[in-house]
N, C-alpha and C positions, 0 to 999 in steps of 0.2 A: 240360688235360682230364684226366688221367693222376691229376695229384696232387687234384684236386676228386674222381675218382670213388673214391682211395683213400682222403682224408679221411671220405669220406664213409660211406664202408663201414667205418669204422675206428667211426665214431661209432653208425652204426645196430649194429656189432657190440656194442659196449660198453654200448650200450642192451639188447641180448637179454641180453648177459651179466650185466647188471644182476638179469634176473629170472628166473634161471638157480639159483638157490638152491633146492632143492627141497623145505626146510622153513620156506619165506614162500608168501605169497598170489602169485600170480602175475594181475596186472591190468592191462588199458590200458585207456581210455577209448576210446568211438566215435570222439571228435574225435580223439583220439592215434595211433589205426588211419589215419584218414581222414589225416592231415597227413602222416604218416610214408610209407605205402604212396607216395604220390606224390611223395616224395622220393627215395624208394630208386630206385637206379639198376638199369636193365633190360640184359635177357643180349641175344645174337644173335639171340632167340625171342619177344622181346619181354615179356621175364619180367621182372617185380621179387619180389623175394622178402624177408622178414624173417621171423628165426624169433623166434616167442613162446615157445614152450616147446621147450627147446633138446633136438637129439637124445638118447635114452636107447638101451639095448638093449630096451626097452618100445614107448616112446611119442617123437610129436615134436609140436608142435602151430607151424603154418606160415601167414604170411599174402602172399597172393598176388596179385599183378597182371596179368595178361595182356591184351596187345593184339593180338598174334598168336597161330595155330594153337599148336600147342605138338610135341612129339615123341610117336608111341603108348608105351605103358608098362604094364610087365604087374610087379607086386611079387610076389615068389612067395611072403612071409611075411606080410606087411604086410596090412592092411586100412586104405582113404582114407576118412575122414567130411567129404563137402565141407559148408560150408551157404556160399550166396553170399549178397554186403554190398550188392554192385549191379552193372550191367551183365549179361550172360548169354551164354551159348554155345551150340553143339550139338557134346553130347560124346556119341561114339561107344561102345559099352561089348560085350564079348565077339567073337565072330570071331574071325580070327589077325592079327597082327601082322605087317605088310609088313614087307622087310628085318630082322628082328629080332636084335638080338645082347646078350648078356651086358655091360654097362655097366661093373656091379659085383658082388660076391657079393649075388644074389637081387633083379636090378635088371636085365631088359631094355627096351628102347626098340629103336625102330622109325621108318619115313618115312610108319605109317598102318596102318590096320586094314581088312582084307576083309570083307565079312559084317558081323556086329552089329547092335547097337538102337543107337537115336540117341534121344537125351533131349534138348528142348530146356531149358536151366535159364536161369533169372531171378531174380533178387531176391525173397529169401527160401525159396529153396530147396533143399533136403538131399538129398543120394544118399548112402550108403553103399557101395563098393564092394571087393567080398572079395576075401583074396588069389587072385593066380591069373589072374584076369580081366583080361583085356585093356582098358584106355579110353584113350581120345584125344579131346583137344578138335580137333576138326576145322573148327570156324568159330567166331569172335567174333562175338556180335552187338551193338550199341549201342556200336561203339569200346573197348569192357575190358570184362574181368572180372574182380572182386575179390571175392575169397572165401577164407575159413580151411579150411584141409585137416587133420585129425588124423588122425595115422598112429600106428597101434597094431599088434603081434604080434598077431594071432589063430591061435592053436594048435587 
């Protein structure tokens, strides 16, 4: 199983690395996105991830599939822009992160959010989360949430 996980990760990494030449157009067909995200291994919180645009100091593009709620997050300098491809969730924004701790510079994670506002996201919804705003996928609806997030430094 571990060998399969390592081999799959290597293939996905190689695919995303090929798309990283910033002088070239990055293109993934809808069919490729659908196939690749369902093949990507899930982590302990039910999240599968493919880097569409590798993180630079200014931005990143990530395809995500979640089958379980995640951790609450705050990105102090990055904004997130989400576009939902399929499935849905309840996304809580604002409020205060519960048991928050800095996991890397500018990135805080916690177990949830107290207070805040809930948004029920579903296919074709779009949301921008500004830097410094706590956010948390509190509940998955329809079995999964598949979305693209673009992260960018918003000064």
